N, C-alpha and C positions, 0 to 999 in steps of 0.2 A: 284320294282314299284308299285306294290298293298300296300305296306310299306308305301309308299310316300305320296301315296293317302289316306290310311287311317288315315295319321299323320297332312293332310291339313284337313280333316274331323274335327280331333278331335278338342274340346275345350281346352280353356288355363284350364277349371278347371269341371270336373265332376260334370255338374250342376245336373242333375237326382236323384244325391244319394247326394244333399245337402239339408238341413232341409228346411220344406215350407215358413217359414219365413224366409229364404234369399232369396227369389222370388219376395218378393214384388214387387222389383222395374224392374222385366222380366215378370213377368205374371200379365195380368189385367183381372178382371171378370168385368163384365159390373158391374151397380150398380149406386145408388145415387149419385150425385155429393155433394162431400164435401166441405162445406167450407172453404174460404184461411184460415190458422192457425193465420197469421197475424189480419185479420177479428176478430176470435175467441179471440186473444190477447187482442185486443184494446177494444173490446166489455164488455170482462170481468175486465178489468182495469177501466172502467168507471161504471161498477157496482160496483167495490170495492170504487173508491172513493164517489161515491152515498151514501153508505153504511157509510163512515166514515163523511160526512157532516150531516148525520141524526142523527148520534150516538152524534158527537159533538153537534148539536142542543140541542137534550134532555138531557146532561149533560148540558149545558149553562143554558137551562130556569131552572132547577134545583142546580143551582151552590152553594146555601147555603147546601143543603146538605153534602159536602164535605170537604174534613180534610182542606181546605185553600179558600177562594175566588179566584173566578176562571175569568179570561178573556176568551174573544171567544180563543184566542190562546192555552190557556193553556186546555181547554175545546177540542179542536182539537188534542193537545199531547195526552191526557188521552183518547179520541177515538181511535188516530194508537197505541197507547201503547196497551191498553186492547183487542182492535180485533185482533192484531197482536200475542197477547197471551203473550208481552214481560213480562209485567207488573213489573214494576219497585218500585212500591211502595209509590212513593214519595208522588201520590195524590191518597186519598183513598173514598169513599162513608163511611161518618159515620153516617148519618140519618135513620131510617127504611123505610122511603119513598125511598133516593136514592139508597138505597140495594134492596128493591124490586124492583126497576125500572131496575135496573142491571141483577137481575135475570128473571124478567119476558121480558123487551124488550132483554137488550142487550146481554145477553149470548145468545139468541137464533142468535140475529145478527152477534155473534162473532163467531159462528158455519159455518155460510152462508158465511162469510167472508175468512174463512179458507178452505171451499169447491169451492171458487172461487178462490183462490189463487193456488190450486193443481188441478182446474178441466182443465183447458188445457194439464196439464200433464196424466191425466187418461183419455181426450178424446180422444189423439192420441193414447196410447195404446190401448182401448179397440178398435177404429177403424182398429190397426194394427193386433189386434185380432182378429176383424171378418173378415178382406180380407184373414189372414193364413188360416184361418178355410175353407173360400171359394175357396182358392186354392188348399188344401187339398181336401176338396171335389171333386173338379171338375176332379182333378189328377186322381181320385180312380175312378170316376164314367164315364170319356168320354168316347163315345165308336161310331164308323161308322161316323164320323166328316169328316169333308172335311177341309182341312188344304190349305190356299193361301199364297203361298210365293213373297212376292212383290206388295206392296199395292199403286201401280201407275197407270197408266191409265187405263193397260191390268188388273192388279189385281183387279180395284176396276168395270172394266164393268164386269168380271167375278163374284164379289162378287151381284152386282147389278142383275145379270139372276139367280144365284143361289136363291135370296130372292123372284124373281119374281115368279121363278118357285116352290115355295112353303117350300124354306128349312129356318127351323128356324134359327134364328139368333146366338143361343145360339149353332147350330151345326158347328159353321163357327170360324174357328183360323185362324187370320193375323199375320205371320210374317214378320218381316221388323226392319229397324235399323232407320231408320227416324221418329222422335217424331213426327215430323206434320201429318204423315202420318198415324201411329198407334192413336194420337188420332181423325181423321178423321175419322177411322175405328170403336172408340170405343165410337163415335157419334152415328154409326148405330146401337150400341147395341152388336157389336162382341168382341169376347175373342181375346184379342191381348199378340204376345212373341214378347219382345223387344230382338233382337239377329240378325246373320249372317246365312240365311238358309243354307250355305253350313259347319255348323257346326253340328257335330251330337249329341252333349248331347243339342245342342237349338231343335233338332227336336225332341230327346226323351222328352223334357218337353211338347211340344207342343201335346205329345202321337201319336207321325205318326207311330208307330207299331200296335196302334188300328183303324185308320183312314182307313177311306172307300176310299177318294180320296186326292191326293194331285196335287193341281194347281199351275206351276212351272211357274212364271209371273215377273222374275227379268229385269233389265233394258238390261243386255248385256248376248249374249248367251253363252259365255265364262262361265258364273256364271251358266247361266242355263244348262247347261253341268255337271258340280260341285254339282250342288243342283239335279239332275236329280240321278246322281251315287251314292250319300250320301243318297238320299232317298230309294234305289232299295236295298241297301248293308243291310240296320236297317229295309224297312220294304218289303219284294219280294211279300206280295199280295197285294198290296195296287195298287189301279188305278193311274197313274202318266198321267196327262193330261199338255203337256208342250208349250211354243210360243217360237217361234227364229224370228229373223227376216230376216235372211236371207236364203233360199233354202238351199244351201252346207253345211247349218249346220244340217238340218233335219238328216241325215244318223248318226252326232254323238249323239244325242239326243237319236233316238233309238235303238241304240249299247249301252247308256247309260243305258237302260231299260224303257222309256218312251212306255204308250201304244199309247197315241195318240201324234202329232204334229199338231201346227197350223204355219204357217208360215205370220207372220203378213206383213208385206212387198209388198210380192206379193198377199196377198188377199186383203190388202187399193187398191193397183196398177189393178188389174181386174177390183175391183169395181168402179174405174176411169175411167177404158176405155168403160165400160159398160154405164157409166154416161155420155160420150159424144156422146153415138149413141141411147142408150134407156135407158132412165131415171127413166121410168117407172117402169124396170126393179129393177135397183137399189134401187127404195123405196117398190117393194115389196119382195127384198130380206132382206133391215134394217128391214120391218115389221115381217118377217119369222121368224128374228134372235131377234126381241124384244118380250118377252113370258109374258109379262105383259099388251100387248093390241093388238087388232086387228087378227091376226095369229100367229100362233107360231108351229115349229116342235117339236114334241114329240112324247115320245116312251110309250107302253103299251102291258101289255098283250094279250093274244088272248083268246077271248070268248069262253066257252064249244059250242056252236052255230057257230063258224066261224071254228071250225077244220075239214078240208077238202075242205072247199071250197077255190076258185082264189081269192089272197088278191084283186084283182081289181074290183072284184061285191062287194066288201065291201059298208058299208056308208060312213065310211069314207076316206077319200081321201090318199090313201096308197104310201108312195116313197120306201119303202125297209122294207125286213126281217127279222129282227135278229135273226140266230139260231146256238147253241151252243158257241158265243160271235161272230160269223161272220156274216157279213153283207151282205146282197144280194141285189143289185136293184129290183126294181120290175118287170125289162124286162129279166132279169134271170133266166136260167133251173130251179134254184132251190128255186124258189119263186114264181112256179106256183101254188102250193096247199099247203093251212098254216096246222102246223102240230101242237101237241100238245107240250107245252112247248117252242114254238115259241112267239116273241115279235116283234111285228108291227111300223113301224117308219113311224107316220104319219102327217095332218097338222088338226089342234087343232084350232077350233074359240075360241078367248078367252074373255069375258066379265068383268065387274066388281063384277058379281057373281059367276063367275067360281069358280068352285071345281076342283081341280086336279084330274085328275084319275090317279089307282094304276099302 
C-alpha cells in the first residue's frame, strides 16, 4: 500500500533534479510583463524597412556616383543587398563622395540593420537567461514561505487573508494546473508553480521541505487527502491547513497529517442559519475574519508586564491562550494566569495605518 501511494505521488520526471532552465514553463517569478514576441518582431520589421528606404533614398540622390545609372528600384536593390551584407558587386560606388557616404552613413546603418535582424533572438535568449537566474536564485534562497495548493475560491481567499495580514507576496507560492488561475496569482505578485499538487516533484520544486505552512485548498476532498499525505511525507515539520467540503472527511485529513482542518460546507451552513435569525452576528463574524478592515482575530506573544496576570484583565479583548502549541479558551482553568512563552489570541482593531503586531 505505501508503495502504491508513493507511486501516486511520484511525477513523470524528477523535476527537482532538472536544470533550472527546463523549469521556465513551470515556475514563474513575478516581474515586468514582457511584450509579445510577435509585437517585437513586427516592430523590428518596420524599423528594418525604414532603414532600407532611408538608404535607398540616399543612394538615389547620389545615383551618379555609382558604376551605372540607377533607377529608384536599382537604389532599393543596392540598399537591400548592401544592408544584408550579401554584396553581389554588380552595383558599386565609384566616386569619392559615394564611397564617403557609404563609409560614414551606410556602414553604420548596415550594422544597425544586422542588429535588428538578430535582435529578437538575442532578446528571447536574454529574457530566458534572466528568468533562469531568477528561478535559480529563488530556489536557493526561499525559506519559511507559505504554499497554497489550489487557487480557486478558497485558495484566493486564503491568499487575500495572508496579504492583508502582512505576509509579503514574494513569500507566497501558488500551485495549480489551471493557467487562468495561475495568471491571476501572477497579477498579485505571487510566485506560481504549474503542476499537480499531489505530485511529490511538483511540491519539491515549490520548496515544500523548507516551507513554514501549506494551505491545501483543492476543489475535491479526495484530492485534499492525497495532497496532505504527500506534503506530510516530504515535509514532516511543515504546518498543514486543509479545507474539506464534507465533515465526514475531516478525520481522513487529520490522519493524513493535517494540523488544522476547515469544513467549508458546515461553516457556510452555520453562517446561513445565523443569518436567518441574527444577521448582525454574521456581519460581525465576517468583520472578524477580514484582516484588512474593522476588527480582526490576531495572535501575539505576551509582554513581560503581562506575565502572571489574568488574560481577562488585559487591555486587549483576549479570546484564548496558546501554550506549547495547545489552544485554551479564556474560560478554561489553564488560562487563568499568563505564563512566559504564552501567546494570546485577541481581537485587534485594524485601521489604514495599522502596523502588524509581532
